[in-house]
C-alpha positions in Angstrom: -122.1 75.7 41.3 -120.0 76.4 44.6 -122.3 79.3 45.4 -125.4 77.3 44.9 -123.9 74.6 47.2 -123.1 77.2 49.8 -126.6 78.6 49.6 -128.1 75.1 50.2 -126.0 74.5 53.1 -126.8 77.9 54.7 -130.5 77.3 54.0 -130.4 73.9 55.8 -128.5 75.3 58.8 -131.1 78.0 59.2 -133.9 75.4 59.2 -132.1 73.2 61.7 -131.4 76.0 64.2 -134.9 77.4 63.8 -136.0 76.1 67.3 -132.7 77.3 68.9 -133.4 80.8 67.7 -136.8 80.9 69.2 -135.3 79.6 72.5 -132.9 82.6 72.3 -135.7 84.9 71.8 -137.2 83.6 75.0 -133.9 84.0 76.9 -133.4 87.5 76.1 -136.9 88.3 77.5 -138.5 89.5 74.2 -142.0 90.7 74.8 -144.8 88.9 73.1 -148.2 90.2 72.5 -151.5 88.5 72.2 -152.6 86.9 69.0 -151.5 84.6 66.3 -148.1 86.3 65.8 -148.8 87.2 62.1 -147.5 90.4 60.5 -150.0 91.9 58.1 -147.3 94.1 56.5 -145.1 91.1 55.8 -148.0 89.0 54.4 -148.9 91.9 52.2 -145.4 92.1 50.8 -145.4 88.3 50.0 -148.9 88.7 48.4 -147.8 91.6 46.3 -145.0 89.5 44.8 -147.2 86.6 44.4 -149.7 88.3 42.3 -147.0 90.0 40.1 -145.6 86.4 39.7 -148.9 85.1 38.6 -149.2 87.7 35.8 -145.7 86.9 34.6 -146.3 83.2 34.7 -149.4 83.6 32.6 -147.4 85.7 30.1 -144.7 83.0 29.9 -147.3 80.3 29.4 -149.3 82.3 26.6 -145.9 83.2 24.8 -144.3 79.8 24.8 -147.8 78.3 23.5 -147.7 81.0 20.7 -144.2 80.7 19.5 -142.7 77.7 21.2 -142.8 75.6 18.1 -140.5 78.1 16.3 -138.3 79.1 19.3 -138.0 75.7 20.8 -139.0 77.0 24.3 -141.9 74.8 25.1 -144.6 75.5 27.8 -144.0 71.9 29.1 -140.5 73.0 30.0 -140.9 76.6 31.2 -144.2 76.3 33.3 -142.7 73.7 35.6 -139.3 75.5 36.0 -141.3 78.7 36.9 -143.5 76.9 39.4 -140.8 75.0 41.2 -138.4 78.0 41.5 -141.4 80.1 42.8 -142.2 77.5 45.4 -138.6 77.3 46.5 -138.5 81.0 47.1 -141.9 81.0 48.8 -140.8 78.4 51.3 -137.6 80.3 52.0 -139.7 83.4 52.8 -141.9 81.6 55.4 -139.2 79.3 56.7 -136.3 81.5 57.4 -136.7 83.2 60.9 -135.2 86.6 59.7 -137.8 87.9 57.2 -135.5 90.4 55.6 -133.2 87.5 54.6 -136.0 85.1 53.2 -137.9 87.8 51.5 -135.3 88.9 49.0 -134.8 85.2 48.2 -138.4 84.9 47.4 -138.4 88.1 45.2 -135.4 86.6 43.3 -137.1 83.3 42.8 -140.3 84.9 41.7 -138.6 87.0 38.9 -135.6 85.0 38.0 -137.4 82.5 35.5 -139.1 85.4 33.7 -135.9 87.3 33.4 -133.9 84.2 32.0 -136.9 83.5 29.6 -136.8 87.1 28.3 -133.1 86.7 27.4 -133.5 83.3 25.7 -136.5 84.7 23.8 -134.8 87.8 22.5 -131.8 85.6 21.3 -134.5 83.3 19.5 -136.1 86.3 17.8 -132.8 87.6 16.5 -131.9 84.2 15.0 -135.3 83.4 13.4 -137.2 86.2 11.7 -140.4 83.9 11.4 -140.7 84.2 15.2 -141.0 88.0 14.8 -143.4 87.8 11.9 -145.8 85.7 14.1 -145.7 87.9 17.2 -148.2 90.8 17.7 -147.4 94.3 18.9 -150.0 93.9 21.6 -147.6 91.7 23.4 -145.6 94.8 24.3 -142.8 94.5 21.9 -141.8 97.2 19.4 -142.2 94.9 16.3 -143.4 95.9 12.9 -146.4 94.0 11.7 -146.0 92.9 8.1 -149.0 92.9 5.6 -148.8 89.2 5.0 -149.1 88.6 8.8 -152.6 90.0 8.8 -155.6 87.7 8.4 -156.2 84.2 9.7 -153.4 82.4 11.5 -151.8 79.6 9.6 -148.4 77.8 9.6 -147.8 76.6 6.1 -145.6 73.7 4.8 -145.2 74.3 1.2 -144.2 71.9 -1.4 -140.5 71.4 -2.4 -137.8 68.7 -2.5 -135.4 70.5 -0.2 -135.8 73.0 2.7 -134.4 75.8 0.4 -137.0 75.1 -2.2 -139.9 75.1 0.4 -138.6 78.2 1.9 -138.3 79.9 -1.5 -141.9 78.9 -2.5 -143.3 80.2 0.8 -141.5 83.5 0.5 -142.8 84.1 -3.1 -146.4 83.1 -1.8 -146.2 85.6 1.0 -145.0 88.5 -1.3 -148.3 88.2 -3.2 -151.1 90.7 -2.4 -153.4 87.7 -2.4 -151.7 85.8 0.4 -153.9 87.3 3.1 -157.0 86.8 1.1 -155.9 83.1 0.6 -155.4 82.7 4.4 -158.9 84.1 5.0 -160.6 81.9 2.3 -158.9 78.8 3.9 -160.3 79.9 7.4 -163.7 80.2 5.9 -163.7 76.7 4.1 -162.4 75.1 7.3 -165.1 76.9 9.4 -167.8 75.6 7.1 -166.4 72.0 7.2 -165.8 72.0 3.4 -163.7 69.2 1.9 -163.5 70.3 -1.7 -163.2 73.7 -3.2 -163.6 74.6 -6.8 -162.6 78.0 -8.3 -163.7 78.9 -11.7 -161.7 81.7 -13.4 -163.5 83.6 -16.1 -162.5 86.9 -18.0 -164.0 89.1 -15.2 -164.0 87.2 -11.9 -163.0 84.1 -9.9 -166.0 82.1 -8.5 -165.5 79.7 -5.8 -167.8 76.9 -4.6 -167.4 74.6 -1.6 -168.6 71.1 -1.1 -170.0 70.5 2.4 -171.4 67.1 3.4 -171.8 66.2 -0.4 -173.7 69.5 -1.3 -172.3 72.4 -3.2 -172.5 75.8 -1.8 -171.3 79.2 -3.4 -169.1 81.7 -1.4 -168.6 85.3 -2.4 -166.8 85.7 -5.7 -163.6 87.6 -6.2 -162.7 90.2 -8.9 -160.3 88.9 -11.4 -157.3 90.7 -10.2 -157.7 89.5 -6.4 -158.5 85.9 -7.8 -155.3 86.0 -9.8 -153.3 87.1 -6.7 -154.7 84.3 -4.7 -154.0 81.7 -7.3 -150.3 83.1 -7.6 -149.8 82.4 -3.9 -151.7 79.2 -3.9 -149.7 77.7 -6.8 -146.3 78.7 -5.3 -147.2 77.0 -2.0 -148.3 73.9 -3.8 -145.0 73.8 -5.9 -146.9 74.7 -9.4 -146.1 77.2 -12.0 -148.2 80.3 -11.7 -147.5 81.4 -15.3 -149.0 78.2 -16.7 -152.8 78.7 -17.1 -153.6 76.0 -19.6 -151.9 72.7 -18.8 -152.9 70.3 -15.9 -150.8 70.8 -12.9 -151.0 68.9 -9.5 -149.4 69.7 -6.1 -149.7 69.5 -2.4 -149.0 71.5 0.7 -150.0 71.4 4.5 -151.3 73.9 6.9 -151.5 73.9 10.7 -153.9 76.1 12.6 -154.5 76.4 16.4 -158.3 76.3 15.7 -158.5 73.6 12.9 -155.4 71.6 13.6 -153.4 69.9 10.7 -154.6 69.6 7.0 -153.1 68.4 3.9 -154.4 70.1 0.8 -154.1 68.7 -2.8 -154.3 71.3 -5.5 -155.1 70.6 -9.2 -155.3 73.3 -11.9 -156.5 72.9 -15.5 -157.2 75.3 -18.3 -160.8 75.3 -19.6 -162.3 77.0 -22.7 -163.2 80.2 -20.9 -160.5 80.4 -18.4 -159.0 78.0 -15.5 -160.4 75.8 -13.0 -158.6 75.1 -9.6 -159.6 72.4 -7.2 -158.6 72.2 -3.5 -159.2 68.9 -1.7 -158.7 69.0 1.9 -157.4 65.8 3.7 -158.1 65.5 7.4 -155.7 64.5 10.2 -155.1 60.7 10.5 -156.3 61.0 14.1 -159.8 61.6 12.8 -160.0 57.9 11.3 -163.0 56.1 12.8 -164.0 52.4 13.1 -166.9 51.0 11.2 -169.5 51.4 14.1 -168.8 55.0 14.3 -169.1 55.4 10.5 -172.6 54.3 10.7 -172.6 50.5 10.5 -175.6 49.3 12.5 -174.6 46.8 15.4 -176.5 44.0 13.7 -174.0 44.2 10.7 -171.0 45.5 12.5 -170.7 42.6 15.0 -170.6 39.7 12.5 -168.5 41.8 10.0 -165.9 42.7 12.5 -165.6 39.1 13.8 -165.1 38.0 10.3 -162.2 40.3 9.7 -160.2 38.2 12.3 -160.9 34.9 10.7 -159.7 33.1 7.6 -161.7 34.5 4.5 -162.1 37.4 2.2 -164.0 40.5 3.3 -164.8 43.2 0.8 -165.9 46.9 1.2 -167.3 48.7 -1.8 -169.0 52.0 -2.8 -169.6 54.1 -5.8 -167.2 56.8 -6.6 -167.4 59.8 -4.1 -169.4 57.7 -1.5 -166.7 57.6 1.2 -165.0 54.2 0.2 -161.5 55.3 1.4 -162.9 56.3 4.8 -164.7 53.1 5.2 -161.5 51.2 4.1 -159.7 52.9 7.0 -162.6 52.0 9.2 -162.2 48.3 8.3 -158.6 48.4 9.1 -159.3 50.1 12.5 -162.0 47.6 13.4 -159.7 44.6 12.9 -157.6 43.2 15.7 -154.1 44.7 14.9 -152.7 44.0 18.3 -152.7 40.2 18.7 -152.6 39.4 15.0 -149.9 40.3 12.5 -151.4 42.4 9.8 -149.7 43.2 6.4 -150.8 46.0 4.0 -149.8 45.5 0.3 -149.3 48.9 -1.2 -147.5 51.1 -3.7 -146.1 54.5 -3.1 -149.1 56.0 -4.9 -151.8 54.5 -2.7 -149.8 53.9 0.8 -151.7 56.7 2.5 -155.0 55.0 2.4 -153.6 51.9 4.2 -151.3 53.8 6.7 -152.9 52.6 10.1 -151.0 51.8 13.3 -149.7 48.2 13.7 -150.3 47.4 10.0 -146.9 46.6 8.3 -146.6 48.0 4.8 -145.1 46.0 2.1 -144.4 47.9 -1.1 -144.7 46.8 -4.7 -144.0 48.7 -8.0 -147.0 49.2 -10.3 -147.2 47.1 -13.4 -144.5 47.9 -15.9 -142.6 50.2 -13.5 -140.1 47.8 -11.9 -139.7 45.1 -9.4 -141.0 43.6 -7.2 -144.4 43.6 -8.9 -147.5 43.2 -6.9 -147.6 39.4 -7.3 -143.9 39.2 -6.3 -144.4 41.4 -3.2 -147.4 39.4 -2.2 -145.3 36.1 -2.4 -142.6 37.6 -0.3 -145.2 39.0 2.3 -146.8 35.4 2.6 -143.4 34.0 3.5 -143.7 35.8 6.9 -147.0 34.0 7.5 -149.2 37.0 8.4 -152.6 36.5 10.0 -154.2 39.3 7.8 -153.6 40.9 4.4 -155.0 44.3 3.4 -154.8 44.9 -0.4 -156.0 48.2 -1.5 -155.9 47.6 -5.3 -155.5 44.2 -7.2 -153.6 44.6 -10.4 -153.9 41.0 -12.0 -156.1 37.8 -11.7 -152.9 36.0 -10.5 -152.9 38.0 -7.3 -156.6 37.3 -6.7 -155.9 33.6 -6.9 -152.9 33.7 -4.6 -154.9 35.6 -2.0 -157.9 33.2 -2.2 -155.5 30.2 -1.9 -153.8 31.8 1.1 -157.2 31.7 2.9 -157.3 27.9 2.8 -153.5 27.2 2.6 -152.4 29.6 5.4 -155.7 30.7 7.2 -155.2 34.3 6.2 -157.9 36.9 6.6 -158.0 38.9 3.4 -159.3 42.4 3.2 -160.2 44.0 -0.3 -162.0 47.1 -1.6 -163.5 48.0 -4.9 -165.7 50.6 -6.5 -169.2 49.3 -7.3 -172.9 50.3 -7.0 -174.0 47.3 -5.0 -172.5 44.5 -2.8 -173.5 42.0 -5.6 -171.8 44.0 -8.3 -168.6 44.2 -6.0 -168.6 40.5 -5.5 -169.0 39.6 -9.1 -166.4 42.2 -10.1 -163.7 40.7 -7.7 -164.7 37.2 -8.7 -164.3 38.0 -12.5 -160.8 39.2 -11.8 -159.7 35.6 -10.9 -158.7 32.6 -13.0 -160.1 30.2 -10.4 -163.6 31.8 -9.6 -164.8 28.7 -7.7 -161.8 29.1 -5.3 -162.5 32.7 -4.8 -166.2 31.8 -4.2 -165.2 29.3 -1.4 -163.1 32.0 0.2 -165.2 35.1 0.3 -167.4 35.8 3.4 -168.8 39.3 3.5 -169.4 42.1 1.1 -170.6 45.6 2.0 -171.8 48.6 -0.2 -172.7 52.1 1.0 -174.0 55.5 0.3 -173.5 58.7 2.2 -176.2 60.7 3.9 -176.0 64.1 5.7 -176.5 63.8 9.5 -179.0 66.1 11.1 -177.8 68.8 13.3 -178.6 67.7 16.8 -178.8 71.3 17.9 -181.6 72.5 15.6 -183.3 69.5 14.1 -187.0 69.4 14.3 -189.2 66.7 15.7 -192.4 66.1 13.4 -195.5 64.0 14.0 -196.2 61.4 11.3 -198.8 58.8 10.4 -198.5 55.5 12.1 -198.5 53.9 8.6 -195.3 55.7 7.8 -193.6 54.5 10.8 -194.6 50.9 10.0 -193.3 51.3 6.5 -190.0 52.5 7.9 -189.7 49.3 10.0 -190.6 50.9 13.3 -193.4 50.2 15.9 -196.2 52.7 15.6 -197.2 52.0 19.3 -193.7 53.0 20.6 -192.8 55.7 18.1 -194.9 58.7 16.9 -192.3 61.1 15.3 -189.3 61.5 13.2 -186.8 64.3 12.7 -186.1 66.7 9.9 -183.7 69.5 9.2 -184.8 72.9 10.6 -187.2 74.9 8.6 -188.7 78.4 9.0 -192.3 78.2 10.6 -195.2 79.3 8.3 -195.5 83.1 7.5 -198.2 83.7 10.2 -195.8 82.3 12.9 -193.0 84.6 11.9 -194.5 87.6 13.5 -195.2 88.3 17.3 -198.4 89.6 18.9 -197.8 93.1 17.8 -197.1 92.2 14.2 -193.4 92.7 14.4 -191.3 90.1 12.5 -189.6 87.5 14.7 -185.9 87.1 14.2 -184.7 83.5 14.0 -180.9 83.2 14.8 -178.7 81.2 12.8 -177.6 77.8 14.3 -174.1 78.2 15.5 -173.4 74.4 15.2 -174.4 73.8 11.5 -174.4 77.5 10.2 -177.9 77.3 9.1 -177.4 74.3 6.8 -179.4 71.8 9.1 -176.7 69.3 8.8 -173.3 68.5 10.3 -171.2 65.8 8.7 -172.2 62.6 6.9 -172.9 59.1 7.9 -172.5 55.9 5.8 -175.7 53.9 5.0 -174.6 50.3 4.7 -175.8 47.3 2.6 -174.3 43.9 3.7 -174.2 40.6 1.8 -173.3 37.5 3.7 -172.0 34.9 1.4 -173.6 31.7 2.8 -173.8 28.3 1.2 -176.9 29.0 -0.9 -175.3 32.2 -2.3 -172.0 30.4 -2.9 -173.8 27.7 -4.9 -175.4 30.2 -7.3 -172.2 32.1 -7.5 -170.6 29.1 -8.9 -173.4 28.0 -11.2 -174.8 31.3 -12.5 -172.4 34.2 -11.7 -174.8 36.8 -12.7 -176.3 39.8 -10.7 -179.9 38.7 -11.0 -179.7 35.1 -9.8 -177.2 36.1 -7.1 -179.2 39.0 -5.7 -182.5 36.9 -5.9 -181.0 34.0 -3.7 -179.4 36.6 -1.3 -182.9 38.0 -0.7 -184.7 34.6 -0.5 -182.1 33.4 2.0 -182.0 36.6 4.1 -178.4 36.9 3.4 -178.6 40.5 2.4 -179.3 43.5 4.5 -180.5 46.2 1.9 -179.6 49.8 1.8 -183.2 51.0 2.4 -183.4 49.0 5.6 -180.3 50.6 6.9 -181.4 54.1 5.7 -184.9 53.9 7.3 -183.5 52.6 10.6 -181.3 55.7 10.7 -184.4 57.8 10.1 -186.2 56.3 13.0 -183.2 56.9 15.2 -183.3 60.6 14.2 -179.7 60.5 12.7 -180.9 61.5 9.1 -184.1 62.8 7.7 -186.6 60.9 5.5 -185.8 63.2 2.5 -182.1 62.6 3.0 -182.6 58.8 3.2 -184.6 58.8 0.0 -182.1 61.0 -1.8 -179.3 58.7 -0.9 -181.0 55.7 -2.2 -181.5 57.3 -5.5 -177.7 57.9 -5.9 
């Protein structure tokens, strides 16, 4: 510290006496030549150090980005240090009148951060072997590359109650010959945007399939030995017993990749008559949650529904199993006002993940028969805080439904529910039947939605096709303004697949969708507005037929077909996909 203080004082003195030094030069009659008084040699020396510093700064940045999460040396710390120290040396070189005093300071400032980082880095590598395992010999270090470090780059967070258990599970998984194959398989399924993987084990091989945008696709099978090695690694990472090939087991682990980000993976294994079946379900990052308008709800539906979420009343979202209900539930939560209104989510430990959204306070209950507080007791405690909104992922008893519907009128609470159903009318009646006071529930409910999922057309390769004006009119469009719709990419007719010389034309695979023609899925919504006419029939004749009929006559229902065909006209989905979705 005294040396640093002395250096600062000396540097300041030099700057303050700079003009006096120049005057001294004039006094002794130093000869001056013509020109701008620049020395090309000195400029060249400074430039040489600068370019070397650029290379070293780039190496520090890449190295801290690669191993900073393990070593604790973050690029956000080292990059500013490197730049500030270099600039200090540079200004010393151009400010100190005596070049051969300022230049060594510049050289020292240019290389000092790199030198210190190398010392800190070596110390970190000695303390943590995982840093050494991640590094590549191409970086200039004489490190041995382990077999398990080959393949795709992933950071695993294995299952386990303690750090010791997790470390033990990861070590056992890495020791398996199938660990590299597992990493490459995970990379492939993430690259193809799969969300479910099924691996069927027979006596001779393991056959994987992946679910991409609701459609199953095969991937290359593995021989039985390779498949067993992959399963060995997979089960250890998920905290399962690799030796048990008959009983049902369930576990979870997480992965992190520079290319694909973070993912949680649920693993379920179950013995079947001719072998074993293993399912991997990939759960995306919470940052990927989207509000209703980005999930596919048309503006004519989204605006009144979103407004109703912030007013007293019950709003329900529904869908058949496997049609994106959980995603829409989270979209509902994101579309509501959670900033100026107090929102409470009533959850158990088993289903808290679905309702975990920023600015929603979670209140926990114990499932029926497993302890206190039960759901009704937890709801009563939550209502004592007088929340503006209540989100209930699952209703366990009619009493809970009655308390919620009573809170709409008694405390002006907005209540959000979700249920599995094939239509909005079925969802409405199902929730109403789970009430001891159905008339009170009918007075409280405002909107009900239902949905199906359709595959989005790839914007990069979708094809525009001319259609008859009658079809445009049947889809709800104006034939005078629109003449075409879009379909997934298809190969042209055989006569158009050759050039003028008769040679086959090669059609490259679309890099966006991988040749599938679709990228992602969109929700096709049906919405039922519970107006006075619907509410009257709901009380008098609570059956699907009469309720559906009055909803159509009073224009209280936007059917699935209307939303699907609107998306066709907008070029979001194909007509074939719309028809397939409506048949689900």
